[in-house]
Structures are given as structure tokens and as C-alpha cells.
N, C-alpha and C positions, 0 to 999 in steps of 0.2 A: 464572706464566710468561706474559710478554706476547708473545713471538714464536712464530710457527708452528713446529710440530714438522716435522722433515724438509725444512727449508728450507736451502738451500746457503748456507754463509757462508765468509769467508776470515779467517784470523787469522795474526798474525805473532808467533812466540815462539821462546824458546830451549829446546832439548832438555835435560831434566833427567836422562835416562838413555840408555844405549846401546840401540839396537833389538835386540829378540829376534826372529830369524827362526825361525818355526815351520812345519813340514812337516805339513799337515793332510790326513788321508785323507777324501775325499769321496764315494768310490764303490768298491764292490767287486763283481766279477762273477767267479764261480767255479763249478767242477764238483767235488763231493765223491766222489772214488773213492780210497778207503783214504787216499790223500793228497789235499789239496785243491790242485787246479790252478786258477789264477786270475789276475785282473789287478786292480791298484789304480790308482785315479785320484787323484792328489795335487795339492793347491794349497799355495802359500806364503802366509804371513801374517806381516807385520811388526808388532810391538807396542812402543811406547814411550811416555813421558809427557813433557809440556811444562809449563812455568810459564806460565799464562795468567790474567790478572786476579787475581793473588795466590793463585791456586789451582792445584793439580796436575790436569791433564787428560790422560786416556789417549787415545791415538791408535792406531787400528786401520787398517792398509793391507793390502789383499788383493793381496799381490805381494811382491817382494823390494825393500826400501828400507833400505840401510845408513845409520844415523844415529849420530853419536857425541855424547856428552854435550857440551854447551855450543855445538853447532851452531845457527846462526840459521836458522830455517825460516819459510817462508810456506806455509800448509797450507790448502787448499780441501776442504771436506767437509760432512757431514751430522751433526748431533748426534742421538744416539739413546740409549735406555737400555741399560745394560750387562748386564742380567740374563742373557742368553744366554751371555755370557762369564764369568759368575760375578763381575761387578764391580758394587758398589753405586753407584748414581749414573749420571751421564751420561758417555758417551764419544763421541768423534768418529770417524765412518768417513771416512777421507781418500779423496778422489777424485784430487787432485793434491798433491804435496808438491815444494816447491822448496827446495833447500838453497842458501841465499844465500852462504854462505861458500865452497862448492865450485863453484857453478853448476850442479850436477846437477838434473835435473827428473824426477820420477817420476809417471807418469800412468796411471790405470787405463783400460784399453782397453775 
């Protein structure tokens, strides 16, 4: 691989799947008294795939990003290994997603 890992890049591609929005528990704070009283901290994650360079690439966005199959997208992000997500190969962690068809822009704050 010639390019540096964790280097930001921008791609334009068509979505091959609808986005799946997942509610991920990131933190739990609780007190066990017969019943557990506590508090959960949640984060939303959007996962979908695009056709890029005649390959399917999985896109992970930490936030809510509704994408429909065949939407034309401009995605800025970082390529990483998908091992932590259970994906063999590379995935792109998106920082900014622009839906060219609708004009919506989703940006990680």
C-alpha cells in the first residue's frame, strides 16, 4: 500500500445499500441495590456501503446519516482496518458526508 494510513481522503460514489442506524451503548453507570439503578450513555452510528473503484467499501459514520440506495455521495474520511467492527478488510470512517442528490451535509463535530 503506497499511501499513508490514517490520511484523510475524499471520494465520490453511489450508495449500494440503505444506511443502518445503530444505537451503541458506550457507557454504563449504576448502583446494584436488589434492582440496578443506573444510567446509559448512547451513541448513534450509521453504516452503509458504496461502490468505489469497482469494489464495495463499507462506510461508518459516528452519528445519524440517512442514506438511500443509489444516492450520489461525496465522502471525506479516513481508511482504517475493519477488525474492531468484525469486517475483514478496509472500511472508511467518515468525517463528512454530502448527499449530492438532496443537498444534505452531515459532519462529525
